[in-house]
FIMI-985927 format. One record per residue (C-alpha): residue number from 1; x, y, z. Coordinates in Angstrom, 1 decimal. Each point is the difference from the previous one (the first is absolute). Layout:
BEGIN
[NUM; [X; Y; Z]]
...
END
This chain:
BEGIN
[1; [-171.9; -229.6; -8.3]]
[2; [2.5; 2.7; 0.3]]
[3; [3.5; -1.0; -0.2]]
[4; [3.0; 1.2; 2.1]]
[5; [3.2; 1.3; -1.3]]
[6; [3.1; -1.3; 1.6]]
[7; [2.9; 2.8; -0.3]]
[8; [3.5; 0.1; 0.7]]
[9; [0.8; 1.2; 3.5]]
[10; [3.7; -0.4; 1.0]]
[11; [-0.4; 1.9; 3.1]]
[12; [-1.9; -2.6; 1.7]]
[13; [1.8; -3.0; 1.2]]
[14; [-2.8; -2.4; -0.2]]
[15; [-1.2; 0.8; -3.5]]
[16; [1.2; -1.6; -3.0]]
[17; [1.5; 1.8; -2.8]]
[18; [-2.9; -0.6; -2.5]]
[19; [1.2; 1.6; -3.1]]
[20; [3.0; -0.6; -2.4]]
[21; [2.2; 3.0; 0.3]]
[22; [0.1; 2.0; -3.0]]
[23; [-2.9; -1.6; -1.9]]
[24; [-2.8; 2.5; -0.2]]
[25; [-2.4; -2.7; -1.2]]
[26; [0.6; -1.9; 3.3]]
[27; [-0.6; 2.8; 2.4]]
[28; [-3.2; -1.3; 1.5]]
[29; [-1.4; -3.5; 0.2]]
[30; [-3.7; -0.2; 0.5]]
[31; [-1.4; -2.8; 2.5]]
[32; [-3.4; -1.0; 1.0]]
[33; [-0.3; 1.1; 3.5]]
[34; [0.4; -2.6; 3.0]]
[35; [-1.0; 0.8; 3.6]]
[36; [1.9; -1.0; 2.9]]
[37; [-2.6; -2.9; 0.7]]
[38; [0.5; -1.1; -3.5]]
[39; [3.8; 0.0; 0.2]]
[40; [-0.3; -2.2; 3.1]]
[41; [-2.3; -2.4; -1.5]]
[42; [2.5; 0.0; -3.4]]
[43; [3.0; -0.5; 2.6]]
[44; [-1.7; -3.2; 1.4]]
[45; [-1.2; -1.2; -3.4]]
[46; [2.4; 0.7; -2.8]]
[47; [2.9; -0.8; 2.2]]
[48; [-1.2; -2.7; 1.8]]
[49; [-2.4; -1.8; -1.9]]
[50; [0.7; 1.0; -3.6]]
[51; [3.5; 1.5; -0.4]]
[52; [1.6; -1.7; 2.8]]
[53; [-1.3; -3.5; -1.2]]
[54; [1.0; 0.8; -3.5]]
[55; [3.5; 0.8; 0.9]]
[56; [0.0; -3.2; 2.3]]
[57; [-1.0; -2.1; -2.7]]
[58; [2.3; 1.4; -2.8]]
[59; [3.2; 1.3; 1.9]]
[60; [-0.1; -2.6; 2.5]]
[61; [0.6; -3.2; -2.1]]
[62; [2.9; 2.2; -2.0]]
[63; [1.8; 0.7; 3.2]]
[64; [-0.3; -3.7; 1.1]]
[65; [1.2; -1.7; -3.4]]
[66; [3.4; -0.8; 1.7]]
[67; [-1.7; -2.9; 1.2]]
[68; [-1.0; -1.3; -3.1]]
[69; [3.3; 0.8; -1.2]]
[70; [1.5; -2.3; 2.5]]
[71; [-2.4; -2.8; -0.6]]
[72; [0.6; 0.1; -3.9]]
[73; [3.7; 0.0; 0.5]]
[74; [0.1; -3.1; 2.2]]
[75; [0.0; -3.9; -0.8]]
[76; [-3.9; 0.3; 0.8]]
[77; [-0.5; 2.2; -2.9]]
[78; [-2.9; -0.3; -2.4]]
[79; [2.6; 0.8; -2.8]]
[80; [2.7; -2.2; -1.5]]
[81; [3.3; 0.0; 1.8]]
[82; [1.7; 1.9; -2.8]]
[83; [-2.8; 2.9; 0.1]]
[84; [0.0; -0.2; 4.1]]
[85; [3.7; 0.9; 0.0]]
[86; [-0.6; 3.3; -1.9]]
[87; [-0.3; 2.6; 2.6]]
[88; [-0.1; 2.9; -2.6]]
[89; [-3.1; -1.4; -1.8]]
[90; [-2.2; -1.4; 3.1]]
[91; [0.6; 3.5; 1.5]]
[92; [-1.3; 1.4; -3.3]]
[93; [-3.4; -1.7; 0.7]]
[94; [-0.6; 2.1; 3.3]]
[95; [1.5; 3.4; -1.1]]
[96; [-2.0; -0.2; -3.4]]
[97; [-3.0; -0.2; 2.0]]
[98; [1.0; 2.7; 2.6]]
[99; [1.3; 2.1; -3.1]]
[100; [-3.4; -0.3; -1.9]]
[101; [-1.8; 0.8; 3.1]]
[102; [1.7; 3.5; -0.1]]
[103; [0.7; 0.3; -3.4]]
[104; [-3.2; -0.7; -1.2]]
[105; [-1.1; 3.7; 1.0]]
[106; [1.1; 0.8; -3.4]]
[107; [-3.1; -1.8; -1.6]]
[108; [-2.4; 0.4; 3.1]]
[109; [0.3; 3.7; 0.4]]
[110; [-1.5; 0.6; -3.5]]
[111; [-2.8; -2.5; 0.7]]
[112; [-0.8; 1.6; 2.9]]
[113; [-1.1; 3.1; -1.9]]
[114; [-2.4; -2.1; -2.2]]
[115; [-1.3; -2.3; 2.6]]
[116; [-1.3; -0.4; 3.6]]
[117; [2.4; -1.3; 2.5]]
[118; [-2.0; -3.6; 0.6]]
[119; [-0.1; -0.4; -3.8]]
[120; [3.9; -0.2; 0.1]]
[121; [0.6; -1.5; 3.6]]
[122; [-2.6; -3.0; -0.5]]
[123; [1.7; -1.2; -3.5]]
[124; [3.2; 0.5; 1.9]]
[125; [-0.8; -2.2; 2.9]]
[126; [-1.1; -2.5; -2.2]]
[127; [3.1; -0.1; -2.0]]
[128; [2.0; -0.1; 3.4]]
[129; [-2.0; -3.2; 1.0]]
[130; [0.3; -1.7; -3.7]]
[131; [3.7; 0.5; 0.1]]
[132; [0.6; -1.5; 3.4]]
[133; [-2.4; -3.0; -0.9]]
[134; [1.9; -0.7; -3.1]]
[135; [3.5; 0.3; 1.5]]
[136; [-1.1; -3.2; 2.0]]
[137; [0.3; -1.9; -3.1]]
[138; [3.1; 1.4; -0.9]]
[139; [3.2; -2.5; -0.9]]
[140; [2.6; 2.4; -1.3]]
[141; [1.3; 3.7; 1.0]]
[142; [-1.8; 1.5; -3.2]]
[143; [-3.2; -1.4; 1.1]]
[144; [0.3; 1.9; 3.3]]
[145; [1.2; 3.1; -1.9]]
[146; [-3.4; -0.1; -2.0]]
[147; [-2.2; -0.7; 3.0]]
[148; [1.5; 1.0; 3.4]]
[149; [1.9; 3.0; -1.7]]
[150; [-1.9; 1.4; -3.1]]
[151; [-3.8; -0.8; 0.9]]
[152; [0.6; 0.6; 3.6]]
[153; [1.8; 3.3; -0.6]]
[154; [-2.4; 1.3; -2.4]]
[155; [-3.0; -0.7; 2.1]]
[156; [1.5; 1.2; 3.3]]
[157; [0.8; 3.7; -1.9]]
[158; [-3.7; 0.0; -1.0]]
[159; [-1.0; -0.7; 3.5]]
[160; [2.5; 2.4; 1.8]]
[161; [-0.2; 3.1; -1.9]]
[162; [-3.5; 0.8; -0.1]]
[163; [-0.4; -0.4; 3.6]]
[164; [3.4; 1.7; 1.0]]
[165; [0.1; 2.9; -2.4]]
[166; [-2.9; 2.0; 1.5]]
[167; [0.9; -0.5; 3.4]]
[168; [2.1; 3.1; 0.4]]
[169; [-3.2; 2.2; -1.0]]
[170; [-1.7; -0.7; 3.0]]
[171; [2.5; 1.2; 2.5]]
[172; [0.5; 3.9; -0.3]]
[173; [2.7; -0.1; 2.9]]
[174; [1.7; -2.8; 2.0]]
[175; [0.5; -1.7; -3.4]]
[176; [3.0; -1.5; 0.9]]
[177; [-1.4; -1.8; 3.0]]
[178; [-2.8; -1.3; -2.2]]
[179; [1.9; -1.3; -2.6]]
[180; [2.2; -1.5; 2.5]]
[181; [-3.0; -1.9; 1.5]]
[182; [-1.2; -1.3; -3.4]]
[183; [3.4; -1.2; -1.5]]
[184; [0.9; -1.6; 3.5]]
[185; [-2.2; -2.7; -1.4]]
[186; [2.8; -1.1; -2.3]]
[187; [2.4; -1.0; 3.0]]
[188; [-3.1; -1.9; 2.0]]
[189; [-0.7; -1.6; -3.3]]
[190; [3.4; -1.0; -0.3]]
[191; [0.5; -1.1; 3.8]]
[192; [-3.1; -2.2; -0.7]]
[193; [0.5; -1.4; -3.2]]
[194; [3.7; -1.0; 0.9]]
[195; [-1.2; -2.0; 2.8]]
[196; [-2.9; -1.5; -1.4]]
[197; [1.8; -1.0; -3.3]]
[198; [2.9; -1.7; 1.8]]
[199; [-2.7; -2.3; 1.8]]
[200; [-2.0; -0.5; -3.1]]
[201; [3.0; -0.9; -2.1]]
[202; [1.3; -2.5; 2.6]]
[203; [-3.4; -1.7; 0.5]]
[204; [-1.7; 0.2; -3.6]]
[205; [2.7; 0.8; -2.2]]
[206; [0.4; 2.8; -2.6]]
[207; [-2.8; -0.9; -2.2]]
[208; [-2.8; -0.3; 2.7]]
[209; [1.1; 3.2; 1.6]]
[210; [-0.1; 2.1; -3.2]]
[211; [-3.5; -1.4; -0.5]]
[212; [-1.0; 0.9; 3.7]]
[213; [1.6; 3.7; -0.5]]
[214; [-2.4; 0.3; -3.1]]
[215; [-3.3; -0.8; 1.8]]
[216; [1.1; 2.1; 3.0]]
[217; [0.6; 2.8; -2.4]]
[218; [-3.6; -0.4; -1.5]]
[219; [-1.3; 0.2; 3.5]]
[220; [2.0; 2.9; 1.4]]
[221; [0.3; 2.2; -3.1]]
[222; [-2.8; -0.4; -2.1]]
[223; [-2.4; 1.6; 2.5]]
[224; [2.6; 2.9; 0.4]]
[225; [0.1; 0.6; -3.8]]
[226; [-3.6; 0.2; -0.1]]
[227; [-0.2; 2.7; 2.8]]
[228; [2.8; 2.1; -1.7]]
[229; [-0.9; 3.6; 0.6]]
[230; [0.1; 2.8; -2.7]]
[231; [2.4; 3.1; -0.2]]
[232; [-0.9; 3.2; 1.6]]
[233; [1.3; 2.1; -2.9]]
[234; [-2.8; 1.8; -2.0]]
[235; [2.4; 0.2; -3.1]]
[236; [2.0; -2.3; -2.0]]
[237; [3.3; -0.4; 0.8]]
[238; [2.8; -0.4; -2.4]]
[239; [1.3; -3.6; -0.5]]
[240; [3.4; 1.0; -1.0]]
[241; [2.5; 2.0; 1.0]]
[242; [0.2; 3.8; -1.0]]
[243; [3.1; 0.6; -1.8]]
[244; [0.9; 3.0; 2.2]]
[245; [0.0; -2.3; 2.9]]
[246; [1.8; -2.9; -1.7]]
[247; [3.0; 2.4; -1.1]]
[248; [0.6; 1.0; 3.6]]
[249; [3.0; -1.3; 2.0]]
[250; [-2.0; -0.9; 3.0]]
[251; [-2.4; -2.3; -2.3]]
[252; [3.0; -1.8; -1.4]]
[253; [1.7; -0.7; 3.3]]
[254; [-3.3; -1.0; 1.6]]
[255; [-0.5; -2.4; -2.8]]
[256; [3.6; -1.3; 0.2]]
[257; [-0.2; -0.5; 3.9]]
[258; [-3.2; -1.9; -0.5]]
[259; [1.7; -2.3; -2.5]]
[260; [3.1; -0.7; 2.3]]
[261; [-1.6; 0.0; 3.4]]
[262; [-2.9; -2.7; -1.6]]
[263; [3.1; -2.1; -1.4]]
[264; [1.9; 0.1; 3.2]]
[265; [-2.9; -0.5; 2.3]]
[266; [-1.1; -3.4; -1.5]]
[267; [3.6; -1.5; 0.4]]
[268; [-0.3; -0.6; 3.7]]
[269; [-3.5; -1.2; -0.3]]
[270; [0.7; -2.5; -2.7]]
[271; [2.9; -1.3; 1.7]]
[272; [-0.6; 0.1; 3.8]]
[273; [-1.3; -3.6; 0.2]]
[274; [3.2; -1.3; -2.1]]
[275; [2.4; 1.7; 1.7]]
[276; [-1.2; -0.9; 3.4]]
[277; [0.3; -3.6; -1.0]]
[278; [3.6; 0.7; -1.2]]
[279; [0.7; 1.6; 3.5]]
[280; [-1.2; -3.3; 1.5]]
[281; [-3.6; 0.8; 0.8]]
[282; [-3.1; -2.5; -1.1]]
[283; [-2.1; 1.0; -3.1]]
[284; [-3.0; 0.5; 2.7]]
[285; [2.3; 2.5; 2.2]]
[286; [0.9; 1.8; -3.5]]
[287; [-3.8; 0.5; -0.7]]
[288; [-0.5; 1.1; 3.6]]
[289; [2.7; 2.6; -0.5]]
[290; [-1.6; 1.2; -3.3]]
[291; [-3.4; 0.5; 1.9]]
[292; [1.7; 2.0; 3.0]]
[293; [1.5; 2.3; -2.8]]
[294; [-3.3; 0.5; -1.5]]
[295; [-2.0; 0.3; 3.3]]
[296; [2.7; 2.7; 1.2]]
[297; [-0.3; 1.6; -3.3]]
[298; [-3.8; 0.5; 0.5]]
[299; [0.5; 1.7; 3.4]]
[300; [2.6; 2.2; -1.7]]
[301; [-2.3; 1.3; -2.8]]
[302; [-2.6; 1.1; 2.7]]
[303; [2.8; 1.6; 2.2]]
[304; [2.0; 1.6; -2.8]]
[305; [-3.3; 1.6; -1.2]]
[306; [-0.5; 1.4; 3.1]]
[307; [3.6; 1.2; 0.4]]
[308; [-0.2; 1.5; -3.6]]
[309; [-2.9; 2.1; 0.9]]
[310; [2.0; 1.5; 3.0]]
[311; [3.5; 0.3; -1.5]]
[312; [-0.6; 0.4; -3.7]]
[313; [-0.7; -2.9; -2.5]]
[314; [3.1; 0.3; -2.2]]
[315; [2.2; 0.2; 2.9]]
[316; [-1.2; -3.4; 1.5]]
[317; [0.0; -1.6; -3.4]]
[318; [3.4; 1.2; -0.6]]
[319; [1.3; -1.5; 3.3]]
[320; [-1.8; -3.3; -0.6]]
[321; [1.7; -0.5; -3.4]]
[322; [3.5; 0.9; 1.4]]
[323; [-0.8; -2.1; 3.2]]
[324; [-0.9; -3.3; -2.3]]
[325; [3.2; 0.5; -2.1]]
[326; [2.2; 0.1; 3.3]]
[327; [-1.6; -2.9; 1.7]]
[328; [0.6; -2.1; -3.3]]
[329; [3.6; 0.9; -0.1]]
[330; [0.5; -0.3; 3.9]]
[331; [-2.3; -2.6; 1.2]]
[332; [-0.6; -2.4; -2.7]]
[333; [3.6; 0.3; -1.6]]
[334; [1.3; -0.5; 3.8]]
[335; [-2.2; -3.0; 0.4]]
[336; [1.5; -1.6; -3.2]]
[337; [3.7; 0.8; 0.7]]
[338; [-0.2; -1.5; 3.7]]
[339; [-2.8; -2.6; -0.1]]
[340; [-1.6; 2.3; 2.5]]
[341; [-3.6; -1.3; 0.7]]
[342; [-0.7; 3.0; 2.3]]
[343; [1.0; 2.6; -2.5]]
[344; [-2.5; -1.7; -2.5]]
[345; [-2.9; 0.0; 2.2]]
[346; [0.9; 3.6; 0.9]]
[347; [0.0; 0.9; -3.7]]
[348; [-3.5; -1.7; -0.6]]
[349; [-1.5; 2.1; 2.6]]
[350; [1.7; 3.5; -0.7]]
[351; [-0.4; -0.4; -3.6]]
[352; [-3.7; -0.7; 0.5]]
[353; [-0.2; 3.1; 1.9]]
[354; [1.8; 2.1; -2.6]]
[355; [-1.1; -1.1; -3.4]]
[356; [-3.7; 0.4; 1.3]]
[357; [0.8; 4.0; 0.0]]
[358; [0.6; 0.2; -3.7]]
[359; [-3.0; -2.3; -1.1]]
[360; [-2.3; 2.2; 2.5]]
[361; [1.1; 3.2; -1.2]]
[362; [0.9; 0.4; -3.4]]
[363; [-3.6; 0.2; -1.2]]
[364; [-0.4; 3.0; 2.3]]
[365; [2.9; 1.8; -1.2]]
[366; [-1.1; -0.3; -3.5]]
[367; [-3.1; 2.2; 0.8]]
[368; [2.3; 2.2; 2.1]]
[369; [2.6; 0.7; -2.6]]
[370; [-2.0; -0.1; -3.3]]
[371; [-3.4; 1.1; 1.3]]
[372; [-3.1; -2.3; 0.6]]
[373; [-1.5; 0.8; -3.3]]
[374; [2.9; -1.8; -1.4]]
[375; [0.1; -2.6; 2.2]]
[376; [-2.0; -2.4; -1.9]]
[377; [2.3; 0.1; -3.1]]
[378; [3.4; 0.4; 2.1]]
[379; [-0.8; -2.9; 2.3]]
[380; [-1.0; -2.2; -2.9]]
[381; [3.1; 0.4; -1.7]]
[382; [2.1; -0.3; 3.1]]
[383; [-1.7; -3.2; 0.8]]
[384; [0.7; -1.1; -3.6]]
[385; [3.9; 0.7; 0.7]]
[386; [-0.2; -1.9; 3.3]]
[387; [-1.5; -2.9; -1.8]]
[388; [2.8; 0.0; -2.1]]
[389; [2.4; 0.2; 2.7]]
[390; [-1.5; -2.9; 1.9]]
[391; [0.0; -2.4; -3.0]]
[392; [3.6; 0.3; -0.6]]
[393; [1.3; 0.6; 3.7]]
[394; [0.0; -3.7; 1.2]]
[395; [0.4; -1.9; -3.3]]
[396; [3.2; 2.0; -0.5]]
[397; [0.9; -0.8; 3.6]]
[398; [-0.5; -3.6; -0.7]]
[399; [2.2; 0.1; -3.0]]
[400; [2.7; 1.5; 2.2]]
[401; [-0.7; -2.7; 2.8]]
[402; [0.4; -2.5; -2.8]]
[403; [-0.1; -4.1; 0.7]]
[404; [3.0; 0.1; 2.3]]
[405; [-2.3; -0.3; 3.1]]
[406; [-1.2; -3.2; -1.4]]
[407; [-3.7; -1.3; 1.3]]
[408; [-0.3; -0.6; 3.8]]
[409; [3.5; 1.0; 1.2]]
[410; [1.7; 2.1; 2.3]]
[411; [3.2; 0.9; 1.4]]
[412; [2.8; 2.9; -0.5]]
[413; [0.3; -0.7; -3.6]]
[414; [-3.6; 0.4; -0.8]]
[415; [-0.1; 3.2; 2.1]]
[416; [2.9; 1.5; -2.0]]
[417; [-2.2; -0.3; -3.1]]
[418; [-2.4; 2.6; 1.3]]
[419; [2.8; 2.7; 0.5]]
[420; [-0.3; 1.3; -3.6]]
[421; [-4.1; -0.2; 0.4]]
[422; [0.1; 2.1; 3.2]]
[423; [2.4; 2.7; -1.7]]
[424; [-2.2; 0.1; -3.2]]
[425; [-3.0; 0.5; 2.7]]
[426; [1.7; 2.7; 1.9]]
[427; [0.9; 1.8; -3.2]]
[428; [-3.6; 0.3; -1.2]]
[429; [-1.1; 1.3; 3.3]]
[430; [3.0; 2.7; 0.1]]
[431; [-1.0; 0.9; -3.4]]
[432; [-3.8; 0.6; 1.0]]
[433; [1.4; 2.0; 2.9]]
[434; [1.9; 2.5; -1.9]]
[435; [-3.1; 0.3; -2.3]]
[436; [-2.4; 0.8; 2.8]]
[437; [2.4; 2.5; 1.3]]
[438; [0.2; 1.6; -3.4]]
[439; [-3.8; 0.3; -0.1]]
[440; [-0.1; 1.7; 3.2]]
[441; [2.4; 2.5; -1.3]]
[442; [-1.3; 0.6; -3.4]]
[443; [-3.5; 0.6; 1.5]]
[444; [1.1; 2.6; 2.4]]
[445; [1.9; 1.6; -2.7]]
[446; [-3.2; 0.1; -2.4]]
[447; [-2.2; 1.5; 3.1]]
[448; [2.9; 2.3; 0.7]]
[449; [0.0; -0.6; 3.5]]
[450; [1.5; -2.6; 2.3]]
[451; [-2.2; -1.5; 2.6]]
[452; [1.5; -2.0; 2.7]]
[453; [-3.4; -1.9; 0.5]]
[454; [-0.8; -1.2; -3.4]]
END
């Protein structure tokens, strides 16, 4: 079969930058050809059936862990009282799983060179279900860390990357829109899981909820793992970042932006149900708010992808991160200072809209800034860094929050304990904003021209 070569074309607004600037070895990337008909089929199968469901099953539970966090820190917890009151440690269960989902790219990417996608994804699916099943028998936080955190996280990474890493190869143009559709499954998964988990926890408790999740994962994720599609690349891609790319300021800032954004993004997700209770809402309504946030996030990822294709991927990404920081410091902090339920609901919705932008677009901007030949290695490293950020963001937030809020209490004294947490989250997102602005500037400097649409 003849191969096609994708070359850099900066003059075409809809083309991706498919080469790493200044790297002669990355001037072309050979991909197996794909017809328009095949591309339509891929769009309907990979995002909707394979990629879409892979994201739904892996990222959805991570985004809805706040429901578990709230349950584990109440008097109904399966944990001893002294452990249930430790918000930092219980938060680490969820962020460990989320961190490994993304951070696992550092070991999954080399495996993808040696093995077919389904040979990695199927064991990953089994590990996820095993982790959730064993978590149902947990009696201490460290049990949850090993099962719902470690086992689930390692398995979810093995399911996620073999299906998602090749997706950009199947879309030569409108890649932002395509990836927006694929990654919108994260928000949709968070919406569904937030509502379903709250109902299950109230009716059957944490142990049976975890066992039901284990079975559900097998039913949905195992067929998806077995249907994983191969890469279109006809050549072996590097598994480690080229040193010439790694020493670029744009790369360093891209990685730092990913670290700070991931850390900041998980703080509202983790503490939404708890803060809602402190504000006077019920635990059930706190779960509803988390599901609303995730639902809006799903729609935002699709729309953001379309806007990015029209106005520039880096431009929209920058606006998304800056907007996220502003919403935290204006609306969430305002809700805590004034006990304002309206501001809190507005924050939940607006943050869902804005936070979705970064998560939908940063994979696309990686191929645009560093070249699609370097996409696999750079994307793998950036996801690893995001995993590190996700792992520490909420636990540090829980430590800042401390135990002053008590268990199942509310009032102004409790809300005041969230002030430092909110400032911490805002600082993380402001730092990420400065970094993505820097990436935009250094990318233009390296290419020796400024484009308003980039």
